N, C-alpha and C positions, 0 to 999 in steps of 0.2 A: 294761314296755318293749314297744313295738309293732313287729311285723314283717309283719303281715297287711295290707299296703297294695298298691294297684295300681301297677305300675311306671310307668304313664303319667299318674298323678294329680298328680305334681309333679316338679320337677327339683331336685337337690341339688348340681348342679355337680360331679359325680364325687366327692362327699364321702361316705365310708362313715358313715352315721348311722342311728339308729333313732328312730322316733316315740315321743314321750312324751305321756302324757295326765294332766291335772290334773282332779280331780273335787271340787267344792265342794258339799256337801250342807247347804244353809242352811235357815233357818226359812221364808223366803218364796220361795226359788228353789233349783233344782239346776242348777249350771253345769258344763259339760264343755268343756275346751279341749285341742286336739291341736296339737302343734308339734314343732319340731326345731331344732338349732343349725346355723346356716349356716356357710359357710367363712370368714365375716368375724367369727365369734364372737358373732353376734347371733341372737336367737330369732325364728324365723318361725312364724306361725300358719297352720295348714292348714285348720282347721275348728273350729267351736264350736257348742254347743247349749244351750238354756235351757228349763227346764220349771217350771211352778208346783210348789212343794214341798208335798206332802201327807203327813200323818202325822208331821210334825216340829213340835215346840213348844219354844221357848227353847233350840234346839240339840239337843234330845233326840228320839230316834226313839221315838214313842209307838205307831205302828201300822206294823209291818214291811211288810205287804202294800202299803199305800198308798205308803210311802217307796220301796220297791224299784220300784214302777211309775213313780214320778217319776224315779228314777235311769235306768231303762230308756229312758224317753222322751227325756231329755236326752242320753244316750249315743248313741241312734239318730240324733238330729238332728245331733250333732257328726260322727259317722262318715259320714252322708249328705253333709254339707257338705264333708267332706274326700275324698269319693268312695272311702271305704274299705269293705271287706267287713264288718269287725267290729272291735271293740276288745277286747283280751284282758286288759289290766291297766291299773291306774290308781294314781296317787298321790293319796290322799284326805286331807281335812282333818278335824280334830277340835277342837271348842271348845264347851263347854256348861257349865251350872251345876254339874255334878258334878266339874269339874276342880279339883284341889287343888294347893297349892304348899307345900313345906317346905324347910328349910335343913339341910344336912348337911356335916360336916367329916371329912376322911380324910387320913391322912399315911402316908408310907413313909420308912424309914431306908435310906440308900444305903451299900452296903459299899465301893464305889470312889468316894471323894470327888473324885478327880482326873478322873473321866470326865465328859464333858459330858452334861447332862440331855437325854434323847431323847424323841421323840414317843411311842415305844413305852411308856415309863414312865408318861406322862400317860394314855395310852389304857388301860393296865392299872389305874391308879387309878380311872378312870371305870368300868371293868368291875366293880371291887370295890364301888363305890357301887350298881351295879345289883342287887347281892345283899343290900341292906339289908332288914331285916324290915319288912313292910308289913301293914296290916290285911287280912284275908282277902278283902275285896271290892274291893281297890285293885290297880291295875297301873300300872307306870311307863310314861309316854308320852315323856318327855324328861328329860335331865339336863344342866343348863346350868352350866358352870364359871363361878364368879364372880371368883375370883382365886386365886393361889398365893402362899404365903409360903415363901421359900427361906432356910434357915439354914446357916451355915458353922460347922463344929465347931471350926475353928482359933481363931477369936476370939469365937464366940458371937453374931456379928452376924446380923441377918436383914433381909430386904427383901421387898416385895410385887412381884409380876409377873403380868401377864396372859398372857404367852407366854414361859415360862422355858426353852424348848428352846434348847440351846447354852450355858446358864449352868452354873456350878459350885455345888455345895452338898451337904451331908451329909444334909439332911432336907427333904422337900417336903411341905407341908401344903396340901391343896386344899379350897376352899370351894365348895359346889355348891348350886344350887337344883334341887330334885327336883319334877318335874311329874307328878302321878298322876291317874288317872281311874277311875271305877267300871268294874269288869271286865265286868259285864253290858252296860253302855251301849257299851263298846268292842266287845264281841262282836256287838251289834246292827248296828253299822256293817259289820263284816266279813261278817255273815250276809246283809244286804241286797245288798251288792255281789256276794257269791258266788252268790246266788240268781238273778242275771241273767247268770251264766256269765262273770264277770269276776274276775280275781285282784287283790288289794290288794297293791301293791308295798310301800307303807309308809303309816303314818298320821302326819301332820305337824300340829303345833300351829298353828292357823290364823293367829294374829297374827304368828308368825315368818314364815310364808309371805307374808303381806301385806307385811311389811317388806322381803322380798326384791324385791318388785315395785315398791315405792314409794320406798325410801330409797336415797340415793347412798352410796358408800363413804365419802366425806368426812363425811357426816352421822353414819354409824355409828361412825366413828372419834372424832369430836368428842363424841358423846353426844347421843342423840335418843330421844324417846318416840313410838311410833306407836300411835294410838288408832283402832280399826276398829269403827265403830258399824254393826252389821248389823241384821238383822230381829229375831233372838231374843236375842243377847248383844252386849255391848260388850267387845271384846278389846283388851288392851294389852300392849305389849312395849317394854322399854327396852334400847337398844343402847349399848355403850361399848367403845372400843378395837376396834371392828369386830365385836364378838360380842354375842349376847343376854345381858343381865345380869339381867333381871327380867321375869316374865310374870304376867298375871292375867286372869281371865275374870269379867266383871260381868254379872249376870242381868237387866239392863235395856237395852233398845235400841228400835229404831224401831217394832216391832209394839206395844209397850206404849203409845207415844204415840198410835198409831192407836186402840187400845182406849179410851184416855182420852177422845178426841174422840167416839168412838161412844157411850160411856156417858153423858157429860155432855150431848151433843146429842140423844141417843136416836135415832140413825140407824144404818144397817147399817155394818159395818166397811169394806166396799169403798167405800162413799160417803165414809166418814171418811178413808180413805186418799187418795182423789181430792182431797178438800178440803184435806188436809195438804199434798199435793204442789203443788197449784195456787195456794193462798192462804196457806199456813202460814209462820210466821216464829218465830224463837226469842226475839226482842226486841220486846215490845209497843210500846215507844216508837218503833220504826221501822216500825210497821205503820199502815196507813191506817184511822183510826177511822170514816171516812165510806163506805168501800166495803163494801157489804153483799152477802152471798151468800144467795140464797133457795133452799131445798131442801125438797122434799116429803118428809114422814116417813110411814113405814108406819103404817096404822091411826089416823092423826090427820088431822083436817080442816084444821088450821092448819099452814102450812109453817114450817120453821125459817128464821129471819132472824138471821144472825150476821155481825158485822163482822170485818174482818181483825184488828183489835186484840183483840177478844174471843177469837178463835181463837188468837192468839199467847199470850194469858195461859194457856190450857190447855197449850199446848206448852211454854212457858217453865217452868211448874211442874214438869213431869216432867224436862226436860233439865237445868235448874239444880239442883233438889233431889236428884235421884237419879242420872242418868247422869253429869253432870260432878261432882256431889258425891262419888260413889263413886270416880271417877277421881282427884280431888284427894286423897282419903283414901289411896288406894293409892300414889299418887306420893309422898306424904309418908312412908308406911310403908316405901317402898323405900329411903329415904335418898339419893335421887338428885336432889332438887329443885335444889340449888345447882349440881350438875353440868349439869343441863338448862338452867338460866338462863344459865350461862356457855358452853354448847355450842350445839347446833342447835335446841333448843327442842322443839316438838311438831309432828307431822304427823298430820292428821285424814283418815281415809279410810272406806270402806264406804258403803253406800247412805244411811245416816243422816246422813252428812257433807254431803249435798246440801241439807239444810234451810237455808232462807234465814237469814243472819246468825249461823249457828252458829260460824263462825270467830271473829267478833268476840266472841261470848259466851264462847267457850273461852279466848280471850286474856285477857278480863276476869276470869273466874272462877278460872283457873289461874295467871295471872301469867306465862305463857310465850309467846314468839313462836310463832305457829301458822301453818302453811301447809296448803293442801289437798293430799292425797296422790293423785296420778294414777299408775296402774300402767303405767309405760313404761320403767323402768330395766332395761337389758339386752335390750330388744326392738328389732327392726328398725323402720325408718321406715314400713314397710308396715302396721304395727299399725293396725287400723281404728279410727275414731272411736267406733264402737259399743262396742268393747272397752276403749278408753282412757277408762274411767269408773270411779269409785271402787267401785261395786258389784261389779266384777270383779277387785278387788285380790287377793282370796284365791285364786280359781281360777287367775289368771295366776301368782301366787306359787307355787302347788303345782306348776304346770307347770315353772317355773324351777327349783324345788328338785329335781324329778325329773331334769331335764337336767343339773344340776350334779352330782348323785350318779352318774348314768350316765357323765358325762364323766370324773369322777375314778376311775371303775372300782369304785366302792363299791356293792356290792349289799347287800340287807337280808334275804337268805335266813335268816341266823341269827336275826334278830329275828322273822321270820314263824314260824320253827320254834319259837322260844321261846314265842310266843303260843299256837301249836297245842298245845305240850306243857306248858302252864300247869298248875298244880296241879289245875284242874278238868277233867282229861282223862279223863272217865268214858265218853267215846264215846256219851253219851246224846243223844237229839234235843234241840235247843234249843227250849224252849217259851217264846216271848216273852210277857211280861206287858204288855199294852197299856194298863194303868192307869198314871197318873202316879205316879212314884216320887221323892219329895223327902225331904229329911232329916227334916222335921217332919211327915211324913204329909200335907202340903198345908195343914194348919190354919193355921200361922203365915203362909204365903204368902197364903192367902185373907183372913185378918184384915188383913194389910197393905194389900191391894188394896181391901178394903172401906173401911178408914179413909181411904185416899187418894181413893177415889171420893166419899166423903161430903164431904171437903174441897173437891173440885173442883165438887161439885154446887151449892155456893154461887154459883158463876159462872153456873149455869144460870138463876138467877132474873133475871139481867141479860139473858141471851140469849133466854129465852122471852118 
């Protein structure tokens, strides 16, 4: 929560309000957005900053020094834009390949069957779930109630409810999705932010934040899936009856597509990214087979000559087989496909959603009505076109989350204290390991990419 702003930098129409800051530490960029709630109940943006993300791969902080320098640059640009002296705290996002999900069931027996079920009882059940046993390297990020089953001791009947407050019953059984992350990876985020003299108000699961900025209340009530294709990960969240029901983080996204183009065409990644943005498409049949891009390649006399159709084949392979393939698998595993088909379908956001024809491919592959997700829900009409873009969905959602928490008067001091007093409270200096840490030591991942690269290299015979 921010209080260090100049009194003449903006006007809040005599409204007592504090500035809130959202910080999105992504694989390709770090975005900082400062805003507040105006007296019409809409969010106003005072400043924003963006810097190239260094030291982050697939959502994981690999080099703390580089990452915190990127954070510092982004924060300074945002505070300068807002004409603030400094930023003291942020709401930050988290989503990377270390995120895990599991299901948990917990029940309580009520002594007073005639008393109405209260929110305090549901909150107490959720706190009980927070104490479940976890592997020593895991920490809870979020607990998402899926449903409650209410039983009546009088006749033994039971029924499901998403919001049982005000109902009667002798037994409440709660079903939860528990989102956990690697403790050291979470600590790296806190460390990087702390090292630039900023406090972390809370860590929020990024797809949930993106959903706040892109989804309407009607969509969240009917049932909708939000897919955020970022630089390092593809994040998904399913809403039903107004609440998150299912979350997943998929370790394939836009940067992998760029690497595919660079590897197959033997060009630098920055050139491949430019080629993807300017000429790329997800559907080869909709690409021009006669339009040719000519690109000089390092250390080679002959330039690269590649048609839009050939480029689209490279992009399609990754998007269809892996990104949307994994999304479809997780949607089916969630058990929500029928609900989504009858509900609001799917909303696609994130920088990767700007790829040409990806909406059409998504509709075809997943069989769901799909629309682009623009982060403007709950924001004032003054939101700039620069920010009203899918790549800012997470940052704007983090800002909105922080404002909603502060507006409700809910602070997260207990959660921050719980993190500080975690079992690993030996007060020793944190020595980051800047080597990649994956479940299989990296060998399985490297083998996968080698196999995929070999398959794509067949296309290179046509391109060369």
